[in-house]
N, C-alpha and C positions, 0 to 999 in steps of 0.2 A: 818230372818233378824236381830232379836233381840240378838241371840247368838253370831253374829258377833260383834256386838256394845260392848260387854261385854268380849269379848276375851281378853287374857292377852297381847298378842303382840300389839293391839290397845292401851290398856291402858298404857303400857310401851313406846310406841312410843310418846304418847302425853305429857307424863310427862318428857321424854327425851329431847323434844323440849325446855320445859321450864327451865329445869336445865342446859341446855347448856350453858357453860361459855360465849360465844360471844352472845348468846340471852340475857344473865342476864346484861352483860356489856352495850348492846345496850338499854336495858330499863333504867338502871341506868343512863347513858349518857343523854337519853331523858328526863328523870326525872329532872336531873341537868340543862337542857337547857331551860325547862318550868320555873323551880324555877328562873333562872337567869332572864328570861324575865319578870317575875313579878316584881323582885327587881330593874330591869332597869327602867320599867315603873312606879314604885312607886318612883324612884329617879327623874325621868323627871318631874312628877307630883308636887314633892315638890321643885325642883330646879325653875320651872318655874310658880309656884303657880297656879295650874290648880285646882281651886275650885269654886263652887258657890258663886257668890259674893250677900250676904245679901239679902235685900228686898227693897221694895221701899221707906221705911220709914228711912233707913240708908244706904248711899252710901260713896263711896270713890270719891272723886272730883280730887283730884291730889295726887301724891306720888314720892319722891325722895330719892333715896339711900344716906345716910350720911355717910356710912362706910360700912365695909364688912357685919355686921349683923344688921345695923341700918337704919331706915327709917324715914322720917319726912312725915306725910300724912295730908291732909286736908280732914276730913270727914263731910258730911252734914246730921244733924238729923232734921228732919222736916224742918223747915225754917233757921235754925241756921247753922252755919259751924264753926267747931273747928279745931285748928291746934294740932296734937298730935306726940309725940316721940314714936317711937316702936324700942325695941331692943330685944335681944333673950330671957331676963328675964323679961323686964318690959315694960309697956305702960304708958306715962306721959302725961297729959294735959298741952299743954304748953300755949295756949291763945284761946279765942273766937275772931273769926274775926269780926271786926265792919262792914268791907265793904266786903261782900261775893264776892268769885270768880265766874266768870261765869262758868256755867256747860254746856259744849259743847258736843253734841252727836256726835261721830264720823260719818262723812259724808261719804255714799257709793259713789265709783267713780262709772262713767257711764259705764266703762269697766267691772265692777264686775256685775253691773245690765245686761249689754249685755251677760255676761257669764252664769249668773243664767237663764235668759231666754233662752238661747241655750241649757243649760243642762236640764231644764225642759221638753222643746220640744223633745229633743233626748230621754229622758227617756220614754216620752209618746208614742214614736214611737215605742221604744223598747218593752214597756209593751203592747201595743194595737197598732199593725201594721195598723189598720183601720185609726188611727190619723195621719195626714200628718202635716209636719211643714209648718207653714205660709210662704208664697212666693215660695214653692217649688211644686206647683200644675201644673199638665200637662195637 
């Protein structure tokens, strides 16, 4: 068995499949596709500002676009709120707000809660068939 693995025809056949122009082109196009997907995801994350937002001590209360690359933001640091202007090159403190804006947390809709409950129940049923969905007992 060992002499067959080292035979010149087996080695030549394996190297021929790698150096085949169609195979090389396929590998190159696959690599370009993966790199393209990485760049596309990076662009989407940059475009839609998909980043972790600070911590509990400093938060963005409100934000408004003032131009193509300019924003006006209200940030809360501790108990104080500040109005800042943000450009591509600079961040300027515009004012300290005497009357703070209300920090409202986004309320979850009842339909979102229902969807979440149904998804959890369905996933529990898929992972553990012994678990039955509530209300579907026989």
